[in-house]
N, C-alpha and C positions, 0 to 999 in steps of 0.2 A: 489500757482499754482493750476490750474484746469486741469483735464484730461477729455476726452470725452469717455464715455462707452455706450455700448448697454443698453437701458432702457427697450424696449419692442420689441417683434418679433412675427409676425404671419407667421408661417413657412408652406410653400406649399399650399397657398390659390389658388383657381382656379378663373381666371378672368371670370366673368359671362357676362360682356358686356364692350364695348368700345364706348364712345360717343364723337365723334370729335366736335360736335356742342354744346360745353359747355365751360364756361370760363376756367376751369381747376380744377384739384384735383383728389382725389380718394374717391369714395363713398364706405363705408364699413358698413355692417350690424352692428347695435348698440350693438348686443350681442357680436360680435367680438371686437368692440371698448372697451366695458366695460371689457371684459375678459383680453384683452391685456394691460389694463390701459393706453390706448391712450386718448388724449384730443382732442376735436373738434378743427379744424384749426391747429393742431400740424403738424410740418414739419416731413415728413417721407421719407426714402430712399426705393426705390423699386428695386428689382433684378428680372429679368425675366429669369427663368431657361431654357425656350425654346430657346431663341435667344441671351442670354447674355447681353441684354440691362440693364443699370443701370441709374436711374434717381431719381429726388426728386420732391415731390409735397406736398400737405397738405390734411388732413383728413376732410371729411364732412360726416354727418350721413346718413346711409341707413336704410330702414325699418327693424325693429327688427324681427329676426327669418327667414328672407328671404334668407340669405346666400349671399347677393349681395356683389360683389367686382367689381366695375366698374371704369375704368380709363376714365377720362374726359379731353376734350380739347386736347392740343398738345400731352399729354402723351398717348392718345388713339392710336397714330401712332406707339408706341413702344411695343404694345401688340396685341394679337388677342384673341378673345373669346376662352376659353379652356386652355390658357397658364397657367403654374404654376409659381407663384411669391412668393417672400419673402418680407414682409413689415416690416421695422425696424425703430425704433425711438431711439434717443440717448440723453444722458443727461450729462451736465457738473457737475463734483463733485471734491472735494478734494481727494488726495490720501487716506486719512483716511476714508472718506465716501466710496470710491471705494473698500477698503479692505474688507468691509462686505456687500456690495450691491449685490443683486441677481436680474438679469433681469427677467422680466415676458416673458415666451415663450409659445405660443399657437401652438400646432401641429395639422394640418388639414390632414386627411387621405383619404378624398373622395371629389368629385367634388361638393358636396352640401354645402361645407364650414361650416358645423356644428361643434361645439366644441366637442371634444372627452372627455368623462367623465371618 
């Protein structure tokens, strides 16, 4: 049996842009992608703290060090620039693997989306 657990989370990121005229996805600063141990094209769940929207998309790379968190395509309709979101990825694992697994959680505390050290 496999169960689904939280793998990675970027907590309280600020949306820096919303681009309706794009195929889809979420553009994330590569520093955040690396820190959260996300994989390019990985499926992620997004929760918008400002309006309660919940949706899924996939990760594409943003310029390193810019703090970019941009929702693209149809997902751009579910956010506004300045909204606070949570970005989460999940993984399937056995109960034995899950018993010792620790998710990677990145906490953001300001609108520049820089990683707190």
